[in-house]
C-alpha positions in Angstrom: 58.6 133.2 105.9 56.8 135.6 108.2 57.9 133.6 111.2 61.5 134.0 110.0 61.0 137.7 109.9 59.7 137.7 113.5 62.6 135.6 114.7 65.1 138.0 113.0 63.3 141.0 114.5 63.5 139.4 118.0 67.2 138.6 117.5 67.7 142.2 116.3 66.4 143.5 119.6 69.0 141.4 121.4 71.7 142.6 119.1 70.6 146.3 119.5 71.0 145.9 123.3 74.5 144.4 122.8 75.4 147.3 120.4 74.3 149.8 123.0 76.3 148.1 125.7 79.4 147.9 123.4 79.2 151.6 122.5 80.3 152.6 126.1 84.1 152.6 126.5 83.9 151.3 130.0 82.1 148.2 128.9 83.8 144.9 128.6 82.2 144.6 125.1 83.8 147.8 123.9 86.7 145.9 122.3 84.1 143.7 120.4 82.2 146.7 119.2 83.0 146.3 115.5 82.1 142.6 115.7 78.7 143.4 117.2 78.3 146.2 114.6 79.1 143.7 111.8 76.6 141.2 113.2 74.0 143.8 113.4 74.7 144.9 109.8 74.3 141.3 108.6 71.2 140.9 110.6 69.8 144.1 109.1 70.6 142.8 105.6 68.9 139.5 106.4 65.9 141.2 107.8 65.7 143.5 104.8 65.8 140.5 102.5 63.0 138.7 104.3 60.9 141.8 104.5 61.6 142.6 100.8 60.6 139.1 99.8 57.4 139.4 101.9 56.6 142.7 100.2 57.3 141.2 96.8 55.0 138.3 97.6 52.3 140.7 98.8 52.6 142.6 95.6 52.3 139.5 93.5 49.2 138.5 95.5 47.7 142.0 94.9 48.4 141.7 91.1 46.9 138.2 91.2 43.8 139.6 92.9 44.0 137.2 95.8 41.3 138.0 98.2 42.6 139.8 101.3 45.8 140.9 99.6 44.7 144.5 99.2 43.5 144.6 102.9 46.9 143.3 103.9 48.7 145.9 101.8 46.6 148.7 103.3 47.3 147.4 106.9 51.0 147.1 106.1 51.1 150.7 104.8 49.3 152.0 107.9 51.6 150.1 110.3 54.6 151.3 108.3 53.5 154.9 108.5 52.9 154.6 112.2 56.4 153.1 112.7 58.3 155.2 110.2 57.1 158.8 111.1 57.9 158.5 114.8 61.1 156.6 114.0 62.4 159.3 111.6 61.4 162.0 114.1 63.3 160.3 116.9 66.3 159.7 114.7 66.5 163.4 113.7 66.2 164.6 117.3 68.7 162.1 118.5 71.2 163.0 115.8 71.0 166.7 116.7 71.3 166.0 120.4 74.3 163.6 119.8 76.1 166.2 117.6 75.7 169.0 120.2 76.7 166.7 123.0 79.9 165.7 121.2 80.7 169.4 120.4 80.2 170.3 124.1 83.0 167.9 125.1 85.7 170.0 123.3 85.7 173.3 125.3 88.7 175.7 125.0 88.6 176.3 128.8 89.0 172.6 129.4 92.0 172.4 127.1 93.6 175.5 128.8 93.0 174.0 132.2 94.7 170.8 131.2 97.7 172.6 129.8 98.1 174.7 132.9 97.8 171.7 135.1 100.4 170.0 133.1 102.8 173.0 133.3 102.2 173.1 137.0 103.1 169.5 137.4 106.2 169.9 135.3 107.3 173.0 137.4 107.0 170.9 140.6 109.1 168.2 139.1 111.7 170.6 137.8 112.0 172.2 141.2 112.7 168.8 142.7 115.1 168.1 139.9 117.0 171.4 140.6 117.2 170.3 144.2 118.7 167.0 143.2 121.2 169.0 141.0 122.3 171.0 144.0 122.8 167.9 146.0 124.8 166.5 143.2 127.2 169.5 143.3 127.6 169.0 147.1 128.5 165.3 146.5 130.9 166.2 143.7 132.7 168.9 145.9 132.9 166.4 148.7 134.5 163.5 146.8 136.7 165.7 144.5 140.3 164.7 145.2 139.3 161.9 147.6 141.3 158.7 147.2 139.5 155.8 145.6 139.7 153.6 148.7 137.6 156.1 150.6 134.9 156.6 148.0 132.5 153.7 149.0 132.1 154.7 152.6 131.9 158.4 151.7 129.3 157.8 149.0 127.1 155.8 151.4 127.4 158.5 154.1 126.5 161.3 151.6 123.6 159.3 150.2 122.1 158.8 153.7 122.7 162.5 154.6 121.2 163.9 151.5 118.3 161.4 151.3 119.2 160.2 147.8 118.3 156.8 146.4 121.5 156.1 144.5 125.0 157.4 144.0 127.3 155.9 141.3 130.6 156.7 139.7 131.4 155.5 136.1 134.4 155.9 133.9 134.3 157.4 130.5 133.4 154.1 128.9 130.4 153.6 131.2 132.1 151.0 133.5 130.8 151.1 137.1 133.6 152.0 139.6 131.8 152.8 142.9 128.2 153.2 144.0 126.0 153.5 147.1 122.3 152.5 146.9 119.4 151.8 149.1 119.2 148.4 147.3 122.6 146.7 147.6 121.4 143.7 145.6 120.8 145.7 142.4 123.6 147.4 140.5 123.0 150.9 139.1 122.1 151.1 135.5 124.9 152.7 133.4 124.1 155.7 131.3 124.0 155.3 127.5 127.3 155.7 125.6 125.8 158.5 123.5 124.9 160.3 126.7 128.4 159.9 128.2 130.0 161.2 125.0 127.8 164.3 125.0 128.8 165.3 128.6 131.3 168.1 129.0 133.5 168.7 132.0 131.6 170.2 134.9 128.5 170.4 132.7 126.2 167.6 133.4 122.7 166.6 132.4 119.3 166.4 134.2 116.4 164.2 133.2 113.1 162.8 134.4 112.6 159.2 133.5 109.5 157.0 133.8 110.6 153.7 135.1 108.7 150.7 136.4 108.7 152.0 140.0 107.5 155.5 138.9 109.1 158.8 137.9 112.8 159.0 138.6 115.0 162.1 138.7 118.5 161.6 137.3 121.5 163.9 137.3 124.9 163.2 135.5 128.0 165.3 136.4 131.4 164.7 134.7 134.6 165.5 136.5 138.4 164.8 136.3 140.4 163.0 139.0 143.8 164.0 140.3 145.2 161.5 137.9 143.5 163.2 135.1 141.0 160.5 134.4 137.4 161.2 133.4 134.7 160.2 135.8 130.9 160.6 135.8 128.8 161.0 138.9 125.3 159.7 138.6 122.8 160.8 141.2 119.3 159.2 141.2 116.4 160.3 143.3 112.7 159.1 143.1 110.2 161.8 142.4 107.7 162.5 145.2 104.7 160.1 144.8 102.0 162.8 145.0 103.7 165.0 142.4 104.4 162.1 140.1 100.9 160.7 140.3 99.3 164.1 139.7 101.6 164.8 136.8 100.9 161.4 135.2 97.1 161.8 135.5 97.2 165.3 134.0 99.4 164.0 131.2 97.0 161.1 130.6 94.0 163.3 130.6 95.6 165.8 128.3 96.6 163.0 125.9 93.1 161.5 125.9 91.6 164.9 125.4 93.9 165.6 122.4 93.1 162.1 121.1 89.4 162.9 121.3 90.0 166.2 119.8 91.7 164.6 116.8 88.9 162.0 116.5 86.0 164.3 116.9 84.6 163.9 113.4 85.3 160.1 113.5 83.5 160.0 116.8 80.5 161.8 115.3 80.5 159.3 112.4 80.9 156.4 114.9 77.9 157.4 117.0 75.8 158.4 113.9 76.4 155.0 112.3 75.4 153.3 115.5 72.3 155.4 115.8 71.4 154.9 112.1 71.9 151.1 112.4 69.8 151.0 115.5 67.0 153.0 113.9 67.1 150.9 110.7 66.9 147.7 112.7 64.1 149.1 114.8 62.2 150.3 111.7 62.8 147.1 109.8 61.7 145.0 112.8 58.6 147.2 113.1 57.9 146.6 109.4 58.3 142.9 109.9 55.9 143.0 112.8 53.5 145.0 110.6 53.6 142.3 107.9 53.1 139.6 110.5 50.2 141.4 112.2 48.6 142.4 108.8 48.7 138.9 107.5 47.4 137.6 110.8 44.5 140.1 110.7 43.6 139.3 107.1 44.2 135.6 107.3 40.7 134.8 108.7 39.2 136.9 106.0 41.2 135.1 103.3 40.2 131.7 104.8 36.5 132.8 104.8 36.9 134.0 101.2 38.4 130.6 100.2 35.6 128.9 102.0 33.0 131.1 100.2 34.6 130.2 96.8 34.5 126.5 97.7 30.8 126.9 98.7 30.2 128.6 95.3 31.8 125.6 93.6 29.6 123.2 95.6 32.0 122.2 98.3 30.2 122.5 101.6 32.8 120.6 103.7 34.9 123.6 104.6 35.2 124.3 108.3 37.5 126.9 109.8 38.9 126.7 113.3 37.8 129.5 115.6 40.8 131.0 117.5 39.2 134.4 118.4 36.3 135.6 120.4 36.0 138.9 118.5 33.9 139.8 115.5 36.1 137.7 113.2 35.6 134.7 115.4 31.8 135.2 115.4 31.9 135.6 111.6 33.9 132.3 111.3 31.4 130.6 113.6 28.5 131.8 111.5 30.2 130.6 108.3 30.9 127.2 109.8 27.2 126.9 110.8 26.1 128.0 107.3 28.3 125.4 105.5 27.1 122.7 107.9 23.5 123.5 107.2 24.2 123.6 103.4 26.0 120.3 103.7 23.1 118.7 105.5 20.7 120.2 103.0 22.8 118.8 100.1 23.0 115.4 101.7 19.2 115.4 102.1 18.9 116.5 98.4 21.4 113.8 97.4 19.5 111.1 99.3 16.2 112.2 97.6 18.0 112.3 94.3 19.5 108.9 94.8 16.0 107.6 95.8 14.6 109.1 92.6 17.4 107.7 90.5 17.1 104.3 92.1 13.4 104.3 91.4 14.1 105.5 87.9 16.8 102.9 87.3 14.5 100.2 88.8 11.8 101.3 86.4 14.2 101.5 83.5 15.6 98.0 84.4 12.0 96.6 84.4 11.3 98.3 81.0 14.7 97.2 79.6 14.0 93.6 80.5 10.4 93.6 79.3 10.0 91.6 76.1 7.2 94.0 75.1 8.1 97.4 73.5 7.1 100.5 75.5 6.9 104.0 74.1 6.2 107.1 76.4 4.9 110.3 74.7 4.1 113.7 76.1 0.9 115.6 75.5 2.3 117.1 72.3 3.1 113.6 71.0 6.8 114.1 71.5 8.9 111.1 72.4 9.9 111.0 76.1 11.2 107.4 76.5 11.4 104.1 74.7 12.8 100.8 76.0 15.3 98.5 74.2 12.6 96.0 73.1 10.7 98.8 71.3 13.7 99.5 69.1 14.4 95.8 68.6 10.9 94.8 67.6 10.4 97.8 65.3 14.0 97.8 64.0 14.3 101.5 64.7 16.8 103.6 66.7 14.5 105.8 68.7 17.5 108.1 69.6 17.1 109.5 66.1 13.4 110.2 66.6 13.6 112.2 69.9 13.7 115.5 68.1 10.6 114.7 66.0 6.9 114.5 67.0 5.0 111.2 66.2 3.4 112.8 63.1 6.9 113.2 61.5 8.1 109.7 62.3 6.7 108.3 59.1 8.8 110.7 57.0 11.9 109.6 58.8 11.1 105.9 58.9 8.4 104.9 56.3 8.0 101.5 57.9 6.4 103.1 60.9 3.4 104.4 58.9 1.0 101.7 60.1 2.0 102.1 63.7 1.9 105.9 63.6 -1.6 105.9 61.9 -2.9 103.5 64.5 -1.5 105.6 67.4 -2.9 108.9 66.1 -6.2 107.4 65.2 -6.8 106.0 68.7 -4.8 108.6 70.7 -6.6 111.7 69.3 -10.0 110.2 70.3 -10.2 111.8 73.8 -13.2 109.6 74.7 -11.0 106.5 74.3 -8.8 106.1 77.4 -7.4 102.7 76.4 -7.3 100.8 73.2 -5.9 97.6 71.7 -5.4 96.4 68.1 -3.4 94.0 66.0 -1.4 95.0 63.0 1.1 93.7 60.5 4.5 95.4 60.5 7.2 94.9 57.9 10.8 95.3 59.0 14.1 94.4 57.3 13.8 91.0 58.9 10.4 90.3 57.4 6.8 90.7 58.3 5.9 90.9 62.0 2.5 90.6 63.7 2.2 93.1 66.5 -0.4 93.4 69.3 -0.5 97.1 70.1 -2.1 98.6 73.3 -2.3 102.2 74.2 -3.5 104.3 77.2 -3.8 108.0 78.1 -1.8 109.0 81.3 -3.7 110.7 84.0 -2.9 114.4 84.7 -1.5 113.7 88.2 1.2 111.5 86.6 1.9 114.0 83.8 -0.2 114.2 80.7 0.8 112.0 77.8 0.5 108.6 76.3 1.9 105.1 76.7 2.0 102.6 73.9 2.9 99.0 74.5 3.3 96.4 71.7 4.2 92.7 71.7 5.7 90.8 68.8 3.2 87.9 68.5 4.8 86.6 65.3 6.3 83.6 67.0 3.2 83.0 69.0 1.1 82.9 65.9 3.7 80.7 64.3 3.6 78.4 67.3 -0.2 78.3 67.1 -0.1 77.5 63.4 2.6 74.8 64.0 0.4 73.2 66.7 -2.6 73.3 64.4 -0.6 71.9 61.5 0.9 69.3 63.7 -2.6 68.1 64.7 -3.6 68.1 61.0 -0.5 66.2 60.0 -1.1 63.7 62.7 -4.7 63.1 61.5 -3.7 63.0 57.8 -0.9 60.5 58.6 -3.3 58.3 60.4 -6.2 58.6 57.9 -4.0 58.2 54.8 -1.6 55.4 56.0 -4.5 53.0 56.6 -5.8 52.6 53.0 -2.3 52.9 51.3 -1.2 49.3 52.1 -4.4 47.7 50.8 -4.3 49.8 47.7 -0.7 48.8 47.0 -1.4 45.1 47.7 -4.6 45.2 45.5 -2.6 46.8 42.6 0.1 44.2 42.9 -2.5 41.3 43.0 -4.3 42.7 39.9 -1.0 42.8 38.0 -0.1 39.3 39.1 -3.5 37.8 38.3 -4.4 39.5 35.1 -1.1 39.9 33.3 -1.0 36.4 32.0 -4.6 36.4 30.9 -4.5 39.6 28.9 -3.1 40.3 25.5 0.3 42.0 25.3 -1.1 45.5 24.7 -3.6 45.2 27.5 -1.0 43.6 29.8 1.4 46.4 29.1 -1.3 49.0 29.9 -2.1 47.1 33.1 1.5 47.0 34.2 1.9 50.7 33.6 -1.3 51.4 35.5 -0.3 49.2 38.5 3.2 50.7 38.5 1.8 54.2 38.6 -0.5 53.2 41.5 2.4 51.6 43.4 4.7 54.7 42.8 1.9 57.1 43.9 1.3 54.9 47.0 5.0 55.1 47.7 4.9 58.9 47.3 1.9 59.1 49.6 3.8 56.9 52.1 6.8 59.4 52.0 4.3 62.2 52.6 2.8 60.3 55.5 6.3 59.8 56.9 6.9 63.5 56.6 3.6 64.3 58.3 4.6 61.8 61.1 8.0 63.4 61.5 6.6 66.9 61.7 3.7 65.9 64.1 5.7 64.1 66.7 8.6 65.5 68.7 12.0 64.0 67.6 13.5 61.5 70.1 16.9 63.0 70.5 19.8 61.0 71.8 22.7 63.4 72.7 26.3 62.4 72.7 29.7 64.0 72.1 30.5 64.2 68.5 32.6 66.2 66.0 30.3 68.3 63.8 32.9 68.3 61.0 32.8 64.4 61.0 29.0 64.5 60.5 29.3 67.0 57.7 32.0 64.8 56.0 29.7 61.7 56.2 26.8 63.5 54.6 29.1 65.2 52.0 30.5 61.8 51.0 27.0 60.9 49.5 27.3 64.0 47.2 30.9 63.6 46.1 29.7 62.5 42.6 28.2 65.9 42.1 31.0 68.2 40.8 29.1 71.3 41.9 29.6 70.4 45.6 32.6 72.1 47.4 33.5 71.4 51.0 35.5 73.8 53.3 35.6 72.7 56.9 37.3 74.1 60.1 40.8 72.8 60.6 40.1 71.8 64.2 37.3 69.6 65.5 34.0 71.2 66.4 32.9 69.2 69.4 29.2 69.4 70.2 26.5 67.5 72.1 24.1 66.2 69.4 22.2 63.3 67.8 24.2 62.2 64.8 21.2 60.6 63.0 19.0 63.7 63.4 21.9 66.0 62.3 22.5 63.9 59.2 18.8 64.2 58.4 19.1 68.0 58.7 22.2 68.2 56.5 20.6 65.8 53.9 17.5 68.0 53.8 19.6 71.2 53.3 21.9 69.5 50.6 18.8 68.1 48.8 17.2 71.6 48.7 20.4 73.0 47.4 20.6 70.4 44.6 17.0 71.1 43.7 17.7 74.8 43.5 20.6 74.6 41.0 18.9 72.2 38.5 18.3 74.9 36.0 21.6 76.8 36.6 24.2 76.6 33.8 27.2 76.4 36.1 25.8 75.0 39.4 27.6 75.6 42.7 26.9 74.2 46.2 29.3 75.3 48.9 29.2 73.7 52.4 31.5 75.0 55.1 32.0 75.0 58.9 33.7 77.4 61.2 33.8 78.4 64.9 32.2 81.7 65.9 32.8 82.4 69.6 31.1 79.6 71.6 29.1 78.3 68.6 29.8 76.0 65.6 28.2 77.1 62.3 27.6 75.1 59.2 26.8 77.1 56.1 25.1 75.6 53.0 25.0 78.1 50.0 24.0 77.6 46.4 23.8 79.9 43.3 20.2 79.1 42.5 17.3 81.5 42.5 17.2 81.9 46.3 14.2 82.4 48.5 11.4 84.6 47.2 11.1 87.8 49.4 7.5 87.2 50.2 8.2 83.6 51.2 11.3 84.1 53.4 9.5 85.3 56.6 7.2 82.2 56.5 9.7 79.6 55.2 9.6 77.5 58.3 5.8 77.2 58.3 4.4 73.8 57.2 3.3 73.5 53.6 5.0 76.8 52.6 7.3 75.9 49.7 8.4 77.2 46.3 8.8 73.7 44.8 6.0 72.4 42.6 6.0 69.0 44.2 7.2 70.0 47.7 5.3 69.4 50.9 6.8 72.4 52.8 7.7 70.2 55.8 11.4 69.8 55.3 12.6 73.2 56.7 9.9 72.9 59.5 11.5 69.6 60.6 15.0 71.1 60.3 14.0 74.0 62.5 12.6 71.6 65.1 15.7 69.4 65.2 18.0 72.5 65.5 15.9 73.9 68.4 16.1 70.5 70.1 19.9 70.9 69.9 19.6 74.4 71.5 20.6 75.9 68.1 19.0 77.8 65.4 18.6 77.9 61.6 18.9 81.2 59.8 17.6 81.6 56.2 18.7 84.2 53.8 19.9 84.9 50.3 23.5 85.4 49.1 24.9 88.8 48.3 24.7 88.0 44.5 22.3 85.1 44.1 21.2 81.9 45.6 20.1 80.8 49.0 22.3 80.8 52.2 21.3 78.7 55.2 23.2 78.8 58.5 22.9 76.1 61.1 24.3 77.2 64.5 24.9 74.8 67.4 26.6 75.4 70.8 30.1 74.1 71.3 31.1 71.9 74.2 32.7 74.0 77.0 36.4 73.2 77.4 
């Protein structure tokens, strides 16, 4: 917008020049004065609009507290005062000078001189006209009574003698009868009829007429012929050139003077309007230049202010071009240097921060992927950090414990009492830098065996403590499984060897002695040998269970439908009305050993049947469904369920709630499930009974 104001101001200077040129009457542009005046007026309005908009915008910026706006306003006011005061002074002086100059044009002596000059010219012309009148009388006396045939020659002779331009005779109606002229090719012009009717006998008329060739002196004399007819003698003589020219110039000057005299007030208004328009254009242009220069002077400061605000907000990328070599240019250069140094410092700080964050993320990644739980505490036993494994092993959300010291953890989570006591016991002993212990920890998922190690951090690393603990529950279970496997292998070997001879000996005794004994003794012998044979069979079953537990199952994987395996096993229990089957509608294709999976399902179904023997309304529910990428078989009953103290150790050998159970069934089930890359989850139902989930991976489509 400011460039538009500058362009209008420059155009205004050109229009002012044209207006000054058009003001002079001798100028070729004088006839276009009002057009130029109108264009200047429109230009003034446009310039006022642009300047007004700039001033309104400046006022809004001042109200909005834009940096540099007040400085721009002050500069504009200073420039405006510098332009307005001299401009108004020049306008006042020019107006006074113009008024006095115009008044000096209209002097009484000038008007009197013009009137006297005009009278003098008229007197000279009248003298010549009287001379023409006398010559007309001479001609009339000469031709009076002369026959008509002699008139042409006499008129020509008289014209030449008297030095007249034209002699002509007209009748009363204005018809040309005779004439003599220095231009024989041009007929004399007849007088007007009104003029002819106004003539009286021997009383003519005299006139000075302005024709194309100059001033003409004309005399009309009426007379009567011998026949009594009316005739009019017209005598024409050209006025002397010098007298005619001087008279015309004096008349023209007098007319112009009287015109100026009549338009004196209008002339004053005319020149005052021109002067006012010129002054307004000049002042408005000066104001436009003032706005332009003010904004140009304050623009670098505004840019520096914007850059300073950006720096305050953390943006150090601002660089301002340097167009000047003055103090503002030096200030801009220093600002650019400062922002560059700040940017370099921030980049260095960011690099260091990224390095620290990278190291921190690397350490956090290591801690997050550690299977062991890690807890970091400060010197006041306030939690600083804990990895994911710590919360998973302990079953605690450490985000809820950040605001509490270790001593208050036990009030928030009572299960942490053993761990808190152990940490405080060893940690408060300043002589003990490192310590290690094993403790049992009970979570919602059962009892856990933890190996806990602690250490005091050196002061150079920041005072505090680090506690690391591992869940060795599975390790202990694996060790026990290995030990029980070795025991089962030895028992199976030691027990199987005498069982067959015992069974054969009992059968031989029954066969040899039954016929030789009395009926009562024979019956007793039969019962005894049957008991021996049944117990031997039971021992063989136990030995087979030992053998199955001790040796790894020989798995033969193939594609099969888990639903089909469940149907085959469930068919064997169809006679039991308590059994209800609910399978997934679509096939659940897995890689598995059908025989081993049948063994697993038989074991689970048999356990469920044994659990509901003492229930009035027994219920066994077997179902299958797809859960993501896994197939799940659920066997649930409404028996007494798993005892709470037994549930964490249910998969261990010889752990059972059955009076005659071996405790090897679930252990074998767990082994087979793990060989299929699956798992078995034990639990109790929401109301009553046991709930066992067998989860196996589905084949990928």
